[in-house]
C-alpha positions in Angstrom: -7.5 19.2 13.8 -4.5 18.2 11.9 -3.6 20.0 8.6 -3.0 17.5 5.9 0.8 16.9 4.7 1.9 15.4 1.6 5.6 14.6 1.2 7.4 14.3 -2.0 10.3 11.8 -1.3 11.1 10.1 -4.2 12.2 6.2 -4.7 14.9 5.4 -7.7 13.0 1.7 -7.7 10.9 2.1 -9.6 10.3 1.1 -13.8 8.2 1.5 -17.1 4.7 -0.4 -16.1 4.3 -3.0 -19.5 3.3 -0.6 -22.8 -1.0 -0.2 -22.1 -1.1 -1.5 -19.0 -4.2 -0.2 -17.2 -4.0 0.8 -13.0 -6.5 -1.3 -11.9 -5.5 -2.9 -8.6 -4.0 -0.9 -4.9 -2.3 -3.2 -2.6 -2.3 -2.5 1.4 1.1 -3.3 3.5 2.3 -2.4 6.7 6.4 -1.3 6.5 7.0 -4.2 9.0 9.9 -2.1 10.4 11.0 -0.6 13.7 10.1 3.3 12.7 8.6 5.0 10.1 12.0 6.7 9.3 13.9 3.2 9.2 11.1 2.5 6.0 10.9 5.6 4.5 15.4 5.1 4.1 14.6 1.4 2.9 11.8 2.5 0.3 13.8 5.1 -0.8 17.5 3.2 -0.9 18.6 1.7 -4.4 20.7 -1.1 -2.9 16.8 -2.2 -1.2 15.7 -2.9 -4.6 11.7 -2.1 -3.3 9.5 0.5 -3.0 5.9 1.6 -2.8 3.5 4.7 -4.2 3.1 6.1 -1.0 3.5 5.7 2.5 1.5 7.1 5.2 2.5 7.5 8.4 0.6 7.1 11.7 -0.1 10.8 12.2 -1.4 10.6 8.5 1.7 12.5 6.6 2.0 11.0 3.3 4.6 10.2 1.1 5.0 10.4 -2.0 7.6 7.5 -3.2 6.7 6.8 -6.8 4.5 8.7 -9.6 1.2 6.3 -9.8 1.8 5.8 -13.7 5.4 3.9 -13.0 5.7 0.8 -11.8 6.8 0.5 -7.7 8.4 -2.4 -6.5 6.3 -3.8 -3.5 4.0 -6.9 -4.7 7.0 -9.3 -5.3 5.7 -12.5 -6.8 2.4 -12.2 -6.4 -1.2 -13.6 -7.5 -4.8 -13.5 -6.8 -7.9 -14.5 -8.8 -5.9 -15.8 -11.6 -3.9 -12.7 -12.1 -0.1 -11.9 -11.7 2.8 -9.9 -11.5 0.5 -7.1 -9.5 3.7 -4.4 -9.7 2.6 -4.2 -13.0 -1.1 -2.9 -13.0 -1.0 -1.8 -9.0 -0.5 1.2 -6.9 1.1 -0.2 -3.5 0.6 2.0 -0.4 2.4 1.1 2.9 0.8 2.1 5.9 3.8 2.6 9.0 3.4 -0.2 11.6 6.1 -2.1 13.4 4.4 -5.5 12.0 4.5 -8.5 13.6 8.4 -8.4 14.2 8.7 -5.9 16.1 5.3 -4.9 18.0 2.3 -5.0 15.2 -0.6 -3.1 16.7 -4.2 -1.2 15.8 -3.8 1.3 13.0 -4.5 4.9 14.2 -8.0 6.5 13.1 -5.9 9.5 11.7 -3.8 7.5 9.7 -6.5 5.0 7.9 -8.4 8.2 7.6 -6.4 9.5 5.3 -5.7 6.4 3.8 -9.2 6.5 2.8 -9.2 9.6 0.7 -6.2 8.4 -0.8 -8.1 5.5 -2.3 -10.8 7.8 -3.0 -8.6 10.1 -4.9 -7.1 7.1 -6.4 -10.4 6.1 -7.3 -11.1 9.5 -9.6 -8.1 8.7 -11.4 -7.8 5.5 -12.2 -10.0 2.5 -13.2 -9.5 0.8 -9.7 -12.4 -1.4 -8.9 -13.5 -2.6 -4.7 -12.5 -6.0 -5.4 -9.2 -5.6 -6.7 -8.0 -3.6 -3.2 -6.3 -6.6 -1.6 -3.8 -6.6 1.2 -0.2 -8.3 0.7 -1.6 -11.6 2.3 -4.0 -12.0 -0.4 -1.6 -11.8 -3.3 1.3 -13.6 -1.3 0.1 -15.4 0.9 2.8 -18.1 1.5 5.4 -14.9 2.0 3.0 -12.0 3.7 0.6 -11.4 6.3 0.8 -7.7 6.3 -1.5 -5.2 6.7 -2.7 -8.3 9.2 -6.0 -8.8 11.6 -5.6 -5.4 13.2 -6.2 -3.4 9.5 -9.9 -2.2 9.5 -11.0 -3.4 6.4 -14.6 -2.7 7.7 -14.1 0.7 7.3 -13.2 0.1 3.4 -15.7 -2.0 2.9 -18.3 0.7 4.4 -17.2 3.0 2.2 -17.6 0.8 -1.1 -13.4 0.8 -1.2 -13.2 -2.7 -0.5 -15.6 -5.8 -1.3 -14.7 -7.6 2.1 -12.6 -8.0 5.2 -9.7 -9.9 4.2 -8.3 -12.9 5.6 -4.3 -12.7 6.4 -2.5 -16.5 6.8 
């Protein structure tokens, strides 16, 4: 059995959430880069102006880039069910996967195991509901297709962490 690794790898790409904003959502992404190291470098590069709160590598290692209390820059222009500006009230989780441009593949069980554990931990800390555990493609369908059709939404639904399998555009 693998020992879980949590690595603090800070990103400078964040700011404060708007005053009084409650964290209510989780947005799941894939990194969409050739390697995990490429993705980690980009998420921590001040010139990229992108980040996430967490990245989960295929071996289950969790990297923490931005404190959940802060606003990471992961969602971009976003809207879902009458809500917009998801960076303001969501936690962004990147899953290492090359994505559709570089050889999209299934997500390893170990990676998804760690994702479900992390989501359960976040549920204990914040008023997040299954209705607002979404994919990047849900909140930005014209721009994004991650986490994609191979993401196992059914596992999250089965554990009451999401409400339905999500469609990709």
